Structures are given as C-alpha cells and as structure tokens.
N, C-alpha and C positions, 0 to 999 in steps of 0.2 A: 542762837544755839537753841533747840527745844527743850523745853524742860522734862524729864524722864516721867514716863506715866505712873500715874498712882497706882500703889499697892491696893489690891479689892480685898477688903475685909471678908472673911467668912462669915456668913448669914445664919442664924441658928437651925434654919433648915438643912443647910449643906452640913453643918456638923453632925445634925442628928443623922443625915444620911451616909456621912462617913463611918460613924459609929456604927450603924446598922451593917453595913459592908464588911468592917472589921470582925464584927461579933459573928456573922454568917462565915467568913472564909475561915475563923479559928475553930467554929463548930466542925465544918468539913473536915479542917486537919485532924481533930478529933475523931470524927466519926467515920472516917474512910479507912484508919488503919485497923477499926474494929471490922468493919465489912470484910476487908481484906483477909484477916484473919478468920472470920466464919468460911469465906469462900475457900481459904486456903486449907482450914479445917476440914471442910467437905470432901476435899480432894486429895489431902495428904496425910492425913493420920485416920481415915477410914479404916476398918471398924476402931473404935477406940474405947471398946467395952463389950459385954456379952451380946450375941445375938438372938433374938427370939423368933424361933421359927414355929409359926402356928399351924394345927392340923385341925380340920374343923370335924374330927372324928376320934372316938374312944379309942385308948391303945389296941394294938392287935390287929387291925383291918390292914388292908393292902395301902392304902394312902398313908397311915401311921408307919408302916414298915419301910415304905419307901423314903419317907423324912429321915427316918432314924439312920438308914444307909447312907443317904445323901448328905445328912447333916453331920456326921461324924467327920466326911472328908471335908465338908467345906470347912469345918472349924479347922482343921488343921492347913489348908489354903489362905484363910483369912487371918489366921494368929490370935483368933478368939474362940471362947466357948460358944457353941451353937446350942442353946438349950430350946427342946421340944415341950410346946405346950399344948397340948390336947384341950381343945374348946368344942367340945360335942355337941349337937342337939341341930334340928332343923336341917337334915341333909347337908350338913358343913356350912350354912349360910352364916350362922352365928359366928363359926370362926373368921369367914371372911369379912364380915362388918366387923369385927374386932380389928384386923389389918387395914380397913378401909380407912377408920378413925385415928391410927397409929400416925407419930409425926414421920414425915416422909423423910428421914434420914437414913434408912437402910437397915436399922437395928432392931425392924420388927418388919418379918417376911411372912408369906404364907405358902406352904407347899400344899397346892390344892387340887383337885380334879375337877372332871368335867360336869359333875353333878352341879357343884357349887358355882362353877365359874364358866357355865355355858347354857345350863338345863333350867336351873331354878327361876331364873328371872321370866322364862318362858310360861311357865305353867301356874306361876305364884304372885300376884299382884301385890301381896305385902312384903316382898323381899325388897329391902331399902336402897340397895346398892347398884350400880349398873356394872357389870363384870368387867366392861371394856374401859369406859370412861373414868372410873373409881380406882383404877389400880394401873401400875407400870409392870408390863410384861418383861419379866428376867430372861427365862428361857425355857424351852420344852424338857421336861426329864426323860420319860417313858411313857410307853403305853403296854396295856395288858389285853389281849383278846379275850372276849368272853365265848361261852359254849354253851350251844342249846343241848339239853339233855331230856331223856327220857325216863319215867319209871319203869324199872322191869316188869310190874304188874301190868303195865299199859299193854305187852306187847309189840310195842313200837320198836324194831331193831335198825331201822335205815330211815334216812332223812325221805327218799320216796315213798315209802311205805306211809310215814307220818301225813306227806302231802296230800296222798292220794286218800288216806282215812279222813282227813280233816275237810277235804273238799265233797266227799261224798257224805258227811254227817255235821253240816255247819252247827257250831254250837256246841258239838259233843264234847271237845277238848279244852282243857284251860290249861295256861301256862303261868307259870308262878316267877315272881322277882322280889328283891329284897325292900319294894317300896314304890309307891307312886312316883313317876317322875325321874326314877333314877337311871342309870344309864342301861341297866338290866331290863327295866321295863321297855323303853324304848327300842332296847335290840329286839326284844319280842315282838314288838309293833311293826318293825321294820319288816321282820319276816312277814307277818300277816300281809302288810302292803304289797307287798314284792310279789307274793305268791296268790294273792287273791284269797286269802283266809279269814274264816269268822270263827275265832276263840275266844275265850274269854279269859282278861287277865285276873290273877288274884294275886294283891298286895301282901307282902307278909312284912313282919317287923323285924327285919334281918335275915341273914343266911341262916341260922341255925334253926329257925321253925322252919324255912322252906325245904331246907334238907330232910327234917324229919318226915315232912308230909310225902315226900319225892320217895324217900324209901320207903316209907310206910305204905306208899301204893295209895295214899288219898289224893294224889294230884299227877296228872299225865305227863306234864311236861314242865320244865324250869329253865330258867337263865343263871348261870353263876360267872363270876370272873374266873379264868381259866385256873388260876393257882389255888382258889377254894373247891372248884370241881373235880381235878385231877385227880385227889385222892380215893374219892367216891367213884369215878369213872375206873379207876385202875383195880380197884376193890371189887369190882362188878356189881355195885349198888344201884348205879345207875347207868344208861348207855349215851353215849356221846353220838350225837347227830351232826354237828359239825361246829366249827369254829366261827365268829362274827366278823374277823378280819380277812383281807382276800390272799395274804400270804400265810403259808403254813407256819405254826409256832417252834421254835427249836426244841422246846422242852416237849412238845407233843406231837412231832410231825405226822404221826399216824393217823390225826385228825384231820380230816379234809376242810376246807372252808366251806362254809354256805353257800357263798357266791358261785363255786363249782357245778352247781344245780342250776339247770336252764331256767327255772321259775325264781331262782332267787340271786341273780346276777347283780342286783341292787342293794345287797345287803353287804355294808363295810361300816363296822362302827367298832368301836373299841373303848376301854378304859384308859385315860390318859391323865398324865400328872404333869404339872407347869410348876415354876417358881415364881411369885409374883410380890411386889413391893406395894405400898400406896402409891396413889397418883402424885406426881412431879417430884419423882426422884432425882436429886441432881445428877447431871450427867457425869460426872467423875465416878460417884458411888456405882451407878448403874454398871458403867464400863468395869469397874473393878468386881462387880458380882456376876455380869455375864463370862469376864475370864477364869473366875473361880469355879462357877458352875461348868464351864467348857472343861477344865483341867480335873474337876472331880468325876464327870463323867467318862473320861478317857482313862482313868484310873483302873488297871486290871481287876483288882478286887470287887471294887465297887460295881464294876461292868457285871462279873462272875456272879456276884450276888443277886442281883436286879433280875438277870437273863435266869439264873436258877428259879426264881419266882414267877418265870413265865414271860417277864418283860422284854421289849424289844425298841429299839434306840430310834431316832430320827434322823435324817440327814442334816449335814452341817448346815443347808442353804435353808433350812425350814425354822421359820421364826414361831415364835408362841404368839405373837399378837395376830399374825396373819392365819394360823391354823386355828385359833379360837374364834376369828371370825367367820371363818368357812364351816366350822362344827356348828355354831349358834344357827347358821342359815340352813344347814343340814337336818337339826334338830327341829327346826321350826315347821319345816314340811311333816314330819312324824307327829309332832303335837297337835298341828291340825288335823292329820288324817285321824287321828286316834281321840281328839278332841279332849286331851288330857289338861285336866285343871287340878287345882290342890286348895 
C-alpha cells in the first residue's frame, strides 16, 4: 500500500499572495457599496438640494424673464427651490463658463440663449468653452422673432421702399443692434446678405441707447427682439418692416415675415433659449430634467406667459443638441460674410 502524499506547506510567497488577495476582496466589499450608493443617489434622490439656474445677463432682459417663468414651474416639478443666479457680462459668456466649471450633478444649470451658446465662440477666440462639447443639452425652451424697424424720421414706411432706397444709395443707411455679435446684429447682416445691400452696422451698449437714437431720428434702421420693439411699434415711435422668422408671430400677426419679400427669402433667424447642464451629466439626472422641462413647457400658465412675451415653441421632435449645431453652422456663414470679430 502506497504511503499518502505529503502535505505541501505554504511558502512565504504564497502566504503573501493569499493575504494580498484577501485584502483586495475586502476592499472591494467596502468600496462597492459606496459606489452603488453614489450611483443610486444620482438616480434616486436627485435633486437633493436647491438648484441654481444661471442666467448670463442682468435681471429684466428676455433671457432672465424666460428663466424666471420656467424656473418657478421647474421648482414645483422637481420638488426643490430653483434659484436664479444672474451672472452678467461679456454677452452671457461669463455665466455659461460658470456652469461649464460646475459639478456635473444637475444642481447647476444654464438657461442660455444663442448669443453665448452659438455665436460667441465664432467671433471671439478668447471664449474659453466649446458650447457643444462642454455642456449637456437638456432641451429647447422657446424662441422669439426679432423685428427690423425704421425710424419715423427716415421716411421709410415699407420693406420694399427700404430695399429700393438702400440699393440706390449704398452706405447711406445704417442699422443698429444691441452689440457686436449678438443675434440682433446677425439678423441685420442676414438682411444685407440676402438682399445684396451695403449698410453700416452701429453697435450699441444695449437696447436702451439703440431705442433712443431710433426714436430721436439719429439712426435709420434697427433690430429689436419683438417683445422689446412691440411697445414702440404700437406707439408709433418706429415703423415695423418685418420679423426675422418665416412664420408670423401670434402676438403681432400684422407684421409680415421678412422672408415674404422676394429679396429676403433666406432670412430666418430668431432669439432662442435652451436649458443646459455641465458636460457628463449622469443619464438618470438628464432623464429627470428632460421630463421636468417637458412638463413645465406643457403647463398652460407657463405657455401663456411665454407666448404673451412673443415666444413660440418648438416641435416635440426637435432636440436642443441638433438645433444648436444647425444654428452654429448658419451663424458661421453670416459671421464670415460680415467678417464679424470681437
């Protein structure tokens, strides 16, 4: 009968390996519940504190008013306060950069406009963020048309008259906007490009001084967001020549689209607003935000208040990411045409 095989004694090396394996397994056992809890937290308890909704402009403008209208209902839908933080300066880019640098947990969001989220990077190499790569698009909110107006002192009473006069006297007429590289500026340049006009752009530091010069007769033409221009149009202080979207506005159906004129068929631009978070928002947070935004924009009171300001809404199949990239391509053409730099 053969003797039993001798038992192999563990070597120091095998003991060290076994201990290392046991330590690794125990570490995993400790770490995995923590990871699981964080993942569950992102999905299950968001939001768990107040949400900061950044606006890159001072209070009172169209972006700020849109943010306050949407933010109040978002707060109700998400069950947490939504605090508006106005971070003005540099055409909205300082506020956008604030959100870019925030933690991607859904508690810091941007209610932005096309100025800072589509145009700024095209005209200013100092802008530090990529409006596509550095943000997570949540959803489109609304758009407002702009309106081309003439001062009463100019004697221009119709779009056809303006085009005829501008062609006959190249450089004679000037148009004003609220600043270089704004959507208002691009709208005026789009009119020039489409009709083949030579007009001088006069940038102003905001809408108030632009309005003063138009009403006072120091400037022939100007571009407003419709909600800003409508009171002056209806008071007879300026003459509306056309809106910049291809559809009529529900609040001013009497003003025809510029694109209805044969020379301006390519004119289609608006001031639009969207909701973004920092890049790499967790999927469960993004899903929650998108549903809350959709519910907010379907609320009758929110829709009425935005429509009363001249806003219109996007189709359910229109996504912010795709719309933003198409807009950037469209603006790039106008920026190159007008050689806009800041």
